C-alpha positions in Angstrom: -227.2 59.3 8.1 -227.5 57.3 5.0 -224.1 55.7 5.4 -224.8 54.6 8.9 -228.5 53.3 8.6 -229.1 52.3 4.9 -226.1 50.2 4.3 -224.7 52.4 1.5 -221.4 51.3 0.1 -218.2 53.4 0.1 -215.1 53.0 -1.8 -212.1 54.1 0.3 -208.9 55.5 -1.2 -205.7 57.1 0.1 -203.6 59.5 -2.0 -200.1 59.7 -0.2 -199.0 62.6 -2.2 -202.1 64.9 -2.1 -200.8 67.2 0.7 -197.5 67.7 -1.4 -199.2 68.2 -4.8 -202.6 69.6 -3.8 -204.3 67.0 -6.0 -206.2 63.8 -5.5 -205.8 61.2 -8.0 -208.9 59.3 -9.2 -208.3 56.2 -11.1 -210.4 55.2 -14.1 -208.4 52.6 -16.0 -205.5 50.2 -15.1 -203.2 48.1 -17.1 -203.1 44.4 -16.6 -199.8 42.9 -17.4 -201.4 39.4 -18.0 -203.1 40.4 -21.2 -201.2 43.7 -21.7 -204.4 45.7 -22.0 -206.1 48.7 -20.4 -209.3 48.0 -18.4 -211.8 50.1 -16.8 -211.3 50.4 -13.1 -211.7 52.7 -10.1 -214.4 55.3 -10.6 -215.4 53.8 -14.0 -216.5 50.6 -12.6 -217.3 51.2 -8.9 -220.7 50.2 -7.6 -220.3 52.2 -4.5 -222.6 55.0 -3.8 -219.8 57.1 -2.1 -216.1 57.6 -2.6 -214.0 58.4 0.6 -210.6 60.0 0.5 -208.5 59.4 3.6 -206.5 62.7 4.1 -204.2 62.4 7.1 -206.4 62.5 10.1 -209.6 63.3 8.2 -211.8 61.9 5.5 -213.6 63.5 2.6 -216.7 61.4 1.7 -218.3 62.3 -1.7 -221.3 61.0 -3.6 -220.1 59.1 -6.6 -222.1 61.2 -9.0 -220.7 64.5 -7.6 -217.2 63.0 -7.9 -217.9 62.2 -11.6 -219.1 65.7 -12.0 -215.9 67.1 -10.4 -213.8 65.1 -13.0 -216.0 66.3 -15.9 -215.8 70.0 -14.8 -212.3 70.2 -13.3 -210.4 67.0 -13.8 -206.9 67.0 -15.5 -206.3 63.8 -17.2 -203.1 62.0 -16.2 -201.3 58.7 -15.9 -199.6 56.9 -13.0 -196.6 55.2 -14.4 -195.2 53.4 -11.3 -194.7 49.7 -12.1 -196.3 47.3 -11.7 -199.5 49.3 -11.2 -199.8 51.5 -14.3 -203.2 53.4 -14.4 -205.0 56.4 -15.9 -207.0 58.8 -14.1 -207.7 62.4 -13.3 -206.4 64.9 -10.7 -208.7 67.2 -8.8 -208.2 69.5 -5.9 -210.1 69.2 -2.5 -211.7 72.6 -3.1 -212.9 71.6 -6.7 -214.4 68.4 -5.2 -216.1 70.5 -2.4 -217.4 72.9 -5.1 -218.7 70.0 -7.2 -220.6 68.6 -4.2 -222.2 72.0 -3.8 -223.0 72.5 -7.5 -223.9 69.0 -8.5 -227.8 68.7 -8.8 -228.2 65.2 -10.4 -230.0 64.2 -13.5 
């Protein structure tokens, strides 16, 4: 209801390999070739209230704070080394995200 009536923002992502790997990749840093430095990105800087994963013919919409909780509790740190879009982030599974949504109580 909040998404449709209160103008909440949603960051939308697609992980083309999730079905093959069982994981969703959540970016937190990216490498800028212009200055050759790592910068915060993705979940680290989003101002959106929700994060949506497009999964084939369905979407999983997660409150940002619950997604951060999922990374803290279950995330596996990793890198995406595909030029030119080098990035760092975390892998989590859909069941882990669903569990985090259920468990997350907020501050």
